[in-house]
C-alpha positions in Angstrom: 90.7 109.6 103.5 90.3 107.1 101.3 92.4 106.5 98.9 88.8 105.8 96.4 88.0 109.7 98.0 91.8 110.7 96.2 90.8 108.6 92.8 87.7 110.1 93.0 89.7 113.6 93.7 91.9 112.8 90.3 88.8 111.9 88.3 87.2 114.7 88.4 90.2 116.7 87.8 90.7 115.1 84.9 87.5 115.5 83.9 85.9 111.3 83.7 83.5 109.8 85.4 83.6 108.5 88.9 84.9 105.0 89.3 86.6 104.8 85.5 90.5 105.5 87.2 92.3 102.5 89.2 95.7 102.8 90.7 97.7 101.0 88.0 96.6 102.9 85.2 99.7 104.4 83.5 99.1 107.5 83.4 100.2 108.3 80.1 98.0 106.5 78.7 95.2 109.0 79.8 95.0 111.4 77.0 93.1 113.9 79.7 96.7 113.8 81.5 97.6 116.8 80.1 99.1 120.0 81.4 95.8 121.1 82.0 95.3 118.6 84.1 99.0 118.9 85.6 98.3 122.3 86.7 94.9 120.9 88.2 96.7 118.9 90.5 99.5 121.4 91.5 96.5 123.6 92.6 95.2 120.4 94.6 97.6 119.9 96.2 97.8 123.4 97.3 94.2 123.8 98.5 93.5 120.3 99.5 96.6 119.8 101.3 98.2 122.5 101.5 101.6 121.0 99.4 103.6 122.8 97.3 105.0 120.2 94.3 106.8 120.5 90.7 105.4 120.3 87.4 109.1 118.1 87.6 108.4 116.4 89.8 105.3 115.4 88.3 105.7 114.2 85.0 107.6 111.5 87.0 104.8 110.0 87.9 104.4 106.9 86.4 100.5 105.8 87.3 97.9 106.7 89.3 99.3 105.2 92.0 102.0 108.0 92.6 99.7 110.7 91.7 97.8 109.7 95.0 100.9 108.6 97.2 101.8 112.5 97.1 97.5 113.0 98.1 98.0 112.4 102.2 97.6 114.7 104.5 
């Protein structure tokens, strides 16, 4: 799975237009990165990647790149 595909998955969770996220984007600067997004990210990790991740782990993410790193099959 390419980085672009993973970025598209994050954009879908955050309800952003395709191509708007970059790996260096700071998550705290995104209004859409809220508690609903965290729950959606946890569900996506379980469904798409067969991985379990805790909210406390996600809260340590600083940039989109941090989220992309865990999105590897």
